[in-house]
N, C-alpha and C positions, 0 to 999 in steps of 0.2 A: 505493498501500499505505498503511496506517498505521503511522506513526512507532516505531522502536523504541524501549523505555525501560531494555532492560538486555542485555548483548555476546547475539549470535545469528546464525543464519544464517536467511537468508530467500533460497528460490528461487522464480526468474518465469520465467515461457516467455512471450516476444515473437514472434508467427507474422508472419515477413517474407515468407512463401511465396508470397502471392497473386496468383495470374495469370487473365487475361481467357478466360472459360472457352467454350469451341464452346457454339453456338445450331443448335440444329434449322433448316434451312432447305429442306425438302423435304416437309413436312407440308401436304397438299393440303386443303382447306375445300368443301363443297359441300351445297346444300337444293333437295329436290328431292320430285315425287311418285314413291312406290311402295306397292304394292301390299298390305305387309306390314313388322312392325318396330316398333321405340318411333316414338311421332311426337314431334314437336317438342321433342326435344332431340340432343344432341350423343351421336351414336356412333362410336367409333374404327372403321375397316374396313381391314384387312391388305391380301385379294388378292380375287380373283374369287369364291372358293369361299365366303370370308366373306362377300360381300356376297350370292350367293345363302342362305347360313344365315340372315343376318340381317335382309333387306328383300324376299328370295324371285325369284325370274323375272321379266324383261322381260315385259309383257304388252304389245296393240294400242294401250295408251292412255297408256303411261309409256316406253314403249322409247327416247325421246330423254333421261330422262333417267337412265333406268339403264344407258344406253351411254355416258354423259357422264363416271357415275363410274366403271366397267367400263375404259374407256380411261383415266384416268387411273394407274389399278392398276396395268395394265400395265407403265407406268414405274417409279413408285413403291408401294412396300407401306406405306403411312401416307395414309391419308385419311378426315378428320372428316366423317361425313356427317349431315344433320339431314331424316328424313322431315317434309317438307310437308304439313300435314293443312286441313282446311276443321272448322273446331269443331262447325261448327253440322249439317253433312251427313254426313263419314268416323261411322262406328260401329263396335262392338265387336258381335259378334255374343253372343246370350246365350240363357239355355236358358229364358227365358218372355219374352213382350210385345215391349215394342219395343226397340231397339240402343240401346246407350249409348256416350259416348265414354270410352274408359279412355287415354287416351295414351303414359303409358310407368309405370314403376314410381315413379316418384315421384309421380303423380298419383293411383295404387291406393291407395300407402298413407297419403297424406291424406284421401282421398275414399271409398275400400271396402271398408276392414278391419273395417267394425263390425259386418257378419252382418245387416244392418238394409236391405239390397238388395232388392229385390220384384221385380227382372227374373231370378229363379232362382238355381238352384244356381252356379251357374258362368258365367262368361264370356270369350269369346277374348282370349288374350293380347292381341292387339294389334290393331287398325281394322282393317275391310275387310268386301271379301265372301268371300275365302278362307276366314274363318274359320266359314262356315256351313255345315254338315254334318260338325262336329265332334262326337262322341258321347262322352260321358263315364260309364262306368257302375261303379257303386257296389256290392259285396257286402259281407254281413258273415256271420256263423256261422249266422244263422236264414236267409240266402238264398243262400247258397255249395252248389252242389247240379251235376250231371253234367249239368242240364235248361243249366245258364248255356250261351250261349253262347261264353263265354271260360276256361270250367275248365280247360281244359287248359293255358294258361296260369301255374297255378300249382300248385306242388308239395304243397298241403296249403290244409286250410279256415282261413280266420283264427277266432280264437278271443278267450281274454285273453290279454293280453301277462305275460311277467316282470313288468313295472313295474308295470303294474293288480294284478296279484295279489301284490306283496310289500307294495300298499298296502290293498287290501280291496276292489278293485275288481274287475270283470267284463265281459265280452262287450265288450272294446273295440277290438279288431283288426277294421280292415275292407282290401277288396282293390279296386283302381281302375284302369282300366283307358279309355287315348283311344284312340278308334277316328277314324280318316280314312275317313269312309264314301264320299265324293266320292273319292280318291286323287288329291286336288290336293299332300298332301306327299309322300307316301309313292312315286306312280308307281301304285299299285294301291289301287283301291276295296276298301273295308272291314279296311283292313289296323290292327293296333294299333302303334301308334308308340310309347305310353309305357305303361308297367305297373306299379303301383307295392304290394307285398307285404306284408302283417301291419304298414302302419300304423294309427295310433292315432286314437279320440275323442276322447281326455285331450290336455286342452291343455297340460297340464306333462311329458307321456311324455316319455323320454329314451330313446336306444337305450345297446347296451352301452359304444358309444366315447362318450355325451355328448353327441352331438347328436338334435336336434331329432326327433321321432318321429312329432308331432301333423299327422294329415293335411290341415291347414289351411296351416301350415308346410311342410310337403313338399313341397307341388303349388305353392306361391306361390313356393318356394326354387328347384325342380328342373325344373318345367314348361316346357318351350316354347311351349307353344301354350294354355293355360288361367288363369284366375284364380281364387279361388273367392270368392264373393260370400255364400254362406249356407248353413246346414245344411238334407237335407234336411226334409222336411215332414213332421212325426211328431207323436202326440198327445203332451204335456211334453217335447219333444225335451230330452236333456238332454249332448247332444255339445256338446265344448268344457269342460266341466266338469273338474276337476280329479279324479285316480284314484281320491284315498281312499276307500271306502267309497260307491264311486259302481257301480251296475248300469246301462251305458249300457242305451237304449233301441236296441231291434235293429229295422232294416229288415222292412216286410211283407212286398215284394217287392222285387226288384233296382230301385235306381235309375237310371233310363234319362233323360239330361239330353243331348237332340240340342239345337247351337246354331244359331239362325236369327235373322236381322233385320242382319245384316253389313251394313254398306253401305261403296263405295269415296269417294263423295260428289265434289263437282266442286273441281278446287284451282282456286285463283282467283291473279292476279299478287300479292293481299296476302297471303293464303300464301305464296307463294313470298319476299316479303322479309320476313316476321317467322322465314321458315327461317334466311333468312342473317342477321337481326339477332343469335341465336347468337351472333354470329361478332364480335359490334360491340367487347365489351370483353377485351383483348389479356390482362388479369390472369385471365379465366378460359377463353379458349381461345387456344394458343399457334399459329397456320397463317401458313402465308407466302404460300404460293398458292391463288387462289380462281379456282374452277372456274364459271363462270356456267352454261352448261349452253345449253338452247334458250331462250335468253333473249328479253326485248325492253327497247326502251330506258328503261322508268321503271325494269324490276329493274338494269339495266344500271346506268345514273345514280345510284340508290339505293348501290346498292353501293359504288361509287366514292366520293359525296360523305360518305356514312353511314358506311362501312366502315375504306375502304381509305385516304381524305383523315384520317380521323380517329384511326385505327390509327398510318398513318405505319409499318407492321412488315410488307407484303404488298401485293400486286399480282391485280389479276384479271384474268383473260384472259376476251375476247370474241372470238364469234362473230356475222357479221350474222344477220340473220333466216333462215328457211327461202327465204322467196317471195323472198329478194333475187336467191338463184344456184342454186335447186334450177326447173327449166325456168322459164327466164327470159333467155333466148337475145336476144345483145343489148345487154339491159338491164344485166349484173350490174354493171359496173362503175359507172356512176350511181347504183345503189340503193344498193351499199354507201357510195360517198362520202355518201350521204343520209342514211341511217342513222347515219354515224361524226357527221356534222353534228349530229345532235340528243342527244351525248353531250357530258361534260364533260373538257377538255382537265385532263389528268392524269399524269404522270411515275408515278401508283400502276394504271394501267391499261394493256392491250397488246391489239390487235384485228387478228384474222386476216380473212384473204380469201372463209373459205366455209365448205364441206361436204362430207362426203366419203358416198361408197358402201362400204355393210361388210357381211358376212354375220352375221345372228342367226341361233347356231346353236340356240338354245333354243325360235324357230318356223321355223324351216327358210323364210327368207326371207331378204329383202336390202333394209337402212335407210340414210334417209340420218341423217346424222348431225353435228353440231355439232364445228370441231376444236379448239375454245379448249381442253375437256381432254387434246387430245394438245400443245399448246401448252405448258401448264402442264406436261405430264408429259415432254415435252424436256428443260424447266429443271430439272426434277430429277432426270432424267438426267443433265444438266450436273454438277449437284453430288456425283453420288456418282461420275462420273467422270473431273472435272475440282475444277471452283469453281466456287459462283455466279457469279463475276465474269467468268465468260468468255462470251462470245455463246453461245446456245443455237442458232444460225440455222447455216445449210449443209452439206453435206455430210459432214462430220467428229462434229458435235452437233445435230442438224435433220431427221434423217430420222424421219418418221411411220408409224409400226403401220396394220395391220392397212386398208389403203385396196386398194379395188377400184379405183376410179377415183374422181377429184374431180368436182363437182356444174359448176366452172368452172376453168379452166385457164389464167390470166392470162396475157396475151405481153407483152413487153418492154417497148411503151407503153404496156398498161394497168398494167405493175408499178409503171412509172415514175410514174402519176400517182398510184396510189394511196400510193404512198410521199410523196410531199407532203404526202398527207391523215394521216401518219402510219402508214398501213393495210400491212400486213406480209404480202406473199403466200405462200401454200402453193403449190407448182407441183410437177410432174411433168415430170422430163426424162429423156426418153429414154437407158434403159440406166443408170440413176444414182438414180431413185429417189421418191417424192414426198419433199420435204425441206420444210422454214420456208425462205423466203428474203427475211429482214428482221430485225432487229433494235430497231425503234423503241416507244418505250414511245406515249403517246398526248397527250404534253406538244405545246402546240402550238409554244413561241417557243423559238427555239434556246436549247440548252444542251446540257452533258452528262449531262444526268439526260433527254435524249431516244432514250438508248440503255436496251434491260434490263440487260445486264450493268453500269452505271455506277450506275444504280438499287437491280440487287439488291446489288452491292456496298456502297453507303453502306446501307441495311437493314441487312446483318451486322453492316458495321464499328459501327454506333447500337447495334445492340439486343445488341451483344457488351460495348463499352464498360460502357456504361447499364447492365448486369448489374452486372458487375465493379464498377461505383461505387458500388453500393450498401454498399461497406464504409467506403467516407467518409464515410458520413452520419454526423453526433454527433459525430465529430473536433474536434480545433481546427484553425482555418484559420491554419496556418503553417507555416513553411519545408519540418519535417520532412513533414506532410502533405503539402504537395506536391511535393515531392521522391519520397514514396514511390508520389503517385499519376503522375507520369510516370515513376517506373520500371517502375511496372505496365503503359501502355499500347505505350511503344515496343516492348518485345521482340515485342508481339504487332506489330504495326504492320510491324517488323522482319521478321515470318515472313511477313506477307500480298505486302510487297514482293518478297523472297525466292522465292512462289509466283505470281508475276507480277499479283497483283490491282491496284499500283499503281506508278507511275514513281518517288514518292518520299512523305515527309512532315515534318512537324514537331511537336512537341506543345510547345507554350508555358501552362505554372502556376506562374506565380512574381507579384513582388509589380507586374508592370506592369498582369497582369490581373484580379489581387486586390488592388485597391483597400483602402487605408483603408473607404473608402465601403460597399466591397461584402461588406468582414469585419462592420463594424459592421451590416448587413441578415442577417446570418448564411448569408450566399452563398456560395457556391464556385465558382470558372471556371475550367474548361482549355479552351484556343482547341484545336483538331488539323487541320491545315493538312493537303491532300491530293493526290496529282494523280493522277485515275484512268486506268486502262488504256484506250487506246481499242479498239475492234476496228475490223478494215480493212472497208471498205463498197464499196471503186472500188480498182480495181488496174490501174494504167496498164505495158504491156510495150511499151519502145520498140527495137524491130528496128533496126539501124545497121547498112548495110551500107557499107564500105568500100572502097577500092584497096588493094590485093596489098601493095605497097608502106607504106601508112601504119601508123606506130607508135600503139596505142592507146593510149599516155599521151598523146598527142597531142591527142586528142580527148574523153576521159573527161571526163561533167560538161558539156558543150558544148550538148549537146541535152536 
């Protein structure tokens, strides 16, 4: 504060209540092939219904990706999804000419809002062949009549809005319907799936509550199926003018626009990698559990090396390729190990032993699906039921959902051999169910970090304490600031210890590690020593028979 020059009272408030915040640990991340929805951007999905609404139902070509997302959501309600799209062959349906690619809302706003598009009046909201057949019809005061197929959808004819009338304008209102001619979205051909009544041709038109009533804005903001590209073709078309003193041109006939030439495109390994790259920067995507889905070694290695090992705050879950375990009798173990050998050693990656058979209710068939989404899911479930530093494996926390059968059920010898390579078996035990039966990471060298619970413990602690430490930036490196830091961190670690995450801890932040040289470099050092809790992987039960007259005290501890 400034020095006082005359008597007075100054009130100051100093906040010493800072704490280490909780950090999310169950947010999943996934990139894959979908039939609909925004492409090449992160979209948050909370459940299977939300997944259908955002990205449509699974198809014969993308079910492995779709169910990977769905299976994770069966354990956790927070998945960030990127629809990977081939930017040269994946196209939005349009009302005239060749299909175009509009990846997402940002792409539309940057490239397609000027009304100069030559591909017709409307485009499908998202890329994909299922956009073909959407029909958009526009009727105004001149074309609205009982002969219009959608006359009964509206209570009255469009005319002049009160907004336009008050400003000397006329004939600005239109009615618009969006029709699902193929029944793809509604389940019934030729169903009206959206309708917009009494919206305006005037660019400045507002409703009584002050929201936009300009038909372009209304469609772009509210429609789930279409984007506007240009006004209908009319001589001296003045649609999009302000309302003042404008007598808007009327249609000669109802404007009918059926969308065509949408395409799904061919998704490549490069497209999938580009999709995962949206999760590369921790400042723009807060994720913890990366689902790799039906991956290959190229994609898996890229995720490990360029996302997880770079961010150091998330783990990727990987399954072997389908051919390694499905209809590969007697070669499963060797092929899984061969696949594992192609991948990087990392404590930020976890690999399981296979695929499962699951019912696809949308297509009434059974499907083979990779298990990595389930393994990520049991980690998320462990977070919710206990804490991230508990092992997700075993009968208590490792049970897998939606399993008809496993492609391969490894026996004890198989499991031993796989575990030596850091591969966690998923096993079906009689009367107990299917479960994750190992908790190793893919770190090859012996270390505490070769266990999932230890790696996740450190991710949580590092992320939370680093976030709390932001308040220390730009303060003085003196005894007061260092004491503040210790008092910030120790209660948090004490709580983690009480919740069985660590056996013990120590925080050192004083003149021993903040030397004059450190201070002169404008640095600050806090050393945090931890003894992480270890999960039980091996149980020995000794049953010792004794003679009747032997006292137990004489023999306990000798065997």
